[in-house]
N, C-alpha and C positions, 0 to 999 in steps of 0.2 A: 251561169253554174260556179259555184264556188270551187276554187283549187283544192280545196281538202275538204273531207268530210267533216261533219260536225263533231265536234269530241264531247265525250261522255263523259261527265264526272260523277266519280265511283261516291257512292251513298257513304254516309259515316261509318257506318257497320263494315263496307266493303274497305273502305280506306285504313281501318283497326285491322282488318285482316292480313291487309297488303303488309301492313306497317309491322306486324306481329312475325306475318313469314320474312320480312328481311333482317328482323332483329335475332332469329333463329337462324340465318344462314351464316354458319360461320368461314365459308368459302369466301363469302362477298359479302363484307361487313358495311355498314353505310360509314361513309367518310365525314369526317367532325373536320371544324375548323382548323384544327392543330394539322390535321392530316393535309389539309392545304396549304398552309403556311408552311409545311416541311417537303413539299412536291418538287422534284427537280425535273427539265424539260427531258422530254425521251431521248435526246440527244446525248444527255449527261447520263441517265439511268440505265439506258440501252443503247449504245452507238450502233453497236452491229445491224441493230432494226431499224434505226432510224436512218442509217446509211443506205438503205437499200431503196432502190426507185422503181416504182411498179411502171412497167410500160402496157401501152396499149396494144390489142393485138389487131391483126389486120380486119376491117371491116368484113362482114360477111355478106352483105347486100353493096351491090353498086353505090358509090358515092355520087352525091349530087356535088354542084359547081356554087361558089360562091358568086354573087354577084351584087352590084350596088343598083338600086333604082329609086327613083324619087317620087314618091306617091304624094297626095293632098292628105294633110292631115286627120280632116273629117272621113276620110276613106278607111285609114288605119283605124280611126277609133272604132268604126262600125265592124272592120273584120274581126278586131279582138273582142268585140262585144260577146261573139261566141265562145269566147275562152280560148284553153291552150288549143296547138293545132292549127291556129289560123294559118301560119306559113304552109304547111301541107295542104289546105283546105285554096288557098290562093293558087298553088301549083296545079292545084286539081282544075278549078276554075280557067287559069292560062290554057292547060292542055284541052280543055273542051272548048274554048273560045277559036283554038286554032284546028279542030279538028282532029286532035289528038287522042281521045278518048282511049283508056286503057281496059 
């Protein structure tokens, strides 16, 4: 299962419409090479915003504990074949194996 859905490229007509919309938007002009050359880091341009640090709030669900376990490489490869979420699935398999099905 792919991690990201397939990207659909716009047709030439759709691309032209998109670019026309960009060129007409005075509030959000397309940046030029000169704009990028003259750009300043956020810490210089808006230091009061750049200095703010975002803090993650408390978790809403009970936290899990980090453990270290050594597994055979072929087992890990097989578990990862089913895609993202493999660690959650291992957790579910272990619960079932020890009779703690939820």
